[in-house]
N, C-alpha and C positions, 0 to 999 in steps of 0.2 A: 504494500500500500504506500503510495506517495502522496504527499501534501503538495498542492499547487495554489498559487495565487493566479486567479483567472481575471483577465481584464477585457471588458467588452468595449469595442470601439464605437463611439458615436451615440451612446445612450443620452437621451434628452428627457427633460421632465414632461415635454409635450411634443406632439408631432409624430411623424412616421416611425421614429426610433424610440418611442416611449415604452418603458417598462412600467406598468401601472404601480406595482409595489414590489420592492425588493423581497419582502417576506413571501410573496407569491412565487417569485423566482426561486427562492431558497426551498420552499416546499416542493416545487416541481422537480428540482434537482435531487432532493432527498427521495422522492417517489421513484426516480430513475436509478437509484442505487448508489448515489454519491454519499459519502459519509462526512460527518462533522462540518456540514455546510454552514458558512457564515457569510453574510453580505455586509458591506460597509458603504454608507451613504448611497444616494440615488443615482450615482453615475456609473454603475456597472463594475463593481469590485466584489470579487467572490474569493473566499478561501475554502478549499474542500480537499477531501482525501479520495483517491481512486486507484484502481489497478491499471488504468489506461496510461499509455505514454502521452506526452504533450500533444503531438499532432492528432491523435485519435480523440483526446479530450476536447481539443478545440473544435474538431468536426462535430462531435456529439453535442456539445453545448450549443453550437451554432444551429444545428438541426432541430434540437429541442425548442429553442427560443422561437425559431421560425415557425415550427409546427404548432406550438402551444400559445404563443403570444402574438406572432406576426412579423416583427422586424427581422431582417436578414443582417444580423450584427456580426462583423468579424470578431474573432476571439484570439487572444494571446495568453499563453500559460507559462508561468515561471515557477521554479521551485523556490522555497524559502532561501536556500543557499545562493541561488542565482540572484535573487533580489538583494540579499544582504551584501553580496559582492559588488553589485552595481551601486548600492547606497554607500558602501565604504570607499568606492572609487570616485565619488562625486567630487569635482575639482574646485568648488566654490567655498569661500570662507563660511564658517559656521554661524557668523553673526548676521548673515543676510536674512531678509524676510522670507520664511519658508514658503509663503504663498506666491513668491516670485521666482523660486528656483524649481525648474521642471526637469523631469526625466521622460524621454520618449522611448518607448519600448517597441520591439518588433521581434519576429522569429528569425533565427539564423544570424548571419553577420553581414555587415555592410561591405560593399566593394571598396577597396582601398583607393583606387583611382578616383572614383566618384567622391569619396570622402575628402581627398586632397583638393580637388577642384572646388567643392562646396565650401571648404574651410577657408579658401582664399578670399571669399566674398566678405564684405563688411556689412554690419547690421546696426549701425548707429550705436546707441547705448547698450543694446542687447548683446549679450555674450553667449558664445556657442562653443562647446567642446564636443568633438565627435570621437567616438570610439567604435570599434567593430560591433559591439553589443548594445550600446546605448548612446543616445544623444542627450547631452546635458545643456540646459539653457538657463541663463539668468536674465529675466525680462523685467527690468525695474518698473515699467509702466503696466505690467501684466500681460497675459496672453492675448487678450482682446485688442490690445493696442500694438501688438508686434507684427512685423512682416513674417516672422518665423512661425507660421501656422502649421498645424498638423497636415493640412492639405498640401502646402508647399513642400514639406518634408517628404510626404508620400510620393508626390510627383517627381521630385528630384532624385529619390533613391529607388523608385519603382517597386515599392512594397507597402503593405498595409502597416500602419503604425498607430499607436495610441499614446497619449501624453497624460501624466499625472504630476501634480506638484509634489515636492519632496515631503510635505507634511502627510499627504495621503499615502505615499509610498512607505514612509516610516510606520504609519498606523497599520498598514497591511502586513508589514514585516512583524510587527508586534502581535497582531492577531494570529498570524501563522505560527508564531513561536509558542502560543498558549497551549 
């Protein structure tokens, strides 16, 4: 049995990607055999235990949500160790506002050539650090005011990604450690 942090891409409180209640999502996942399911806030964060590997878990959660709730939400799964390693490697000073420090997650690794060309661009006050397994951003004015949107990152790197602020990522790590 492996514990995973499952991140849903694009969950919104209203509209086409709406998950009505995280408690309903939790109950659905438990009915499907996932163990120790916990959800955190309304933006698609789940911690659970399963015998599935990460790709199979992502496919199953995506299919269940699509079948039972409606939205076709991309899914990313990390082990607690992977998340802890990414949090430990975050390059920004600890005294920054945690709601302005972001981690962008994806499956696999980024292409080094694309990373190099993207890193050469400037983003004003926004700071960006690319690694093969995570994109770290410090956005002093917040995500909504930045040019570094999740959509831009996905288009630039040709893969599905999802972003969480460091406070949320730390909370998910703590939940996974319980």
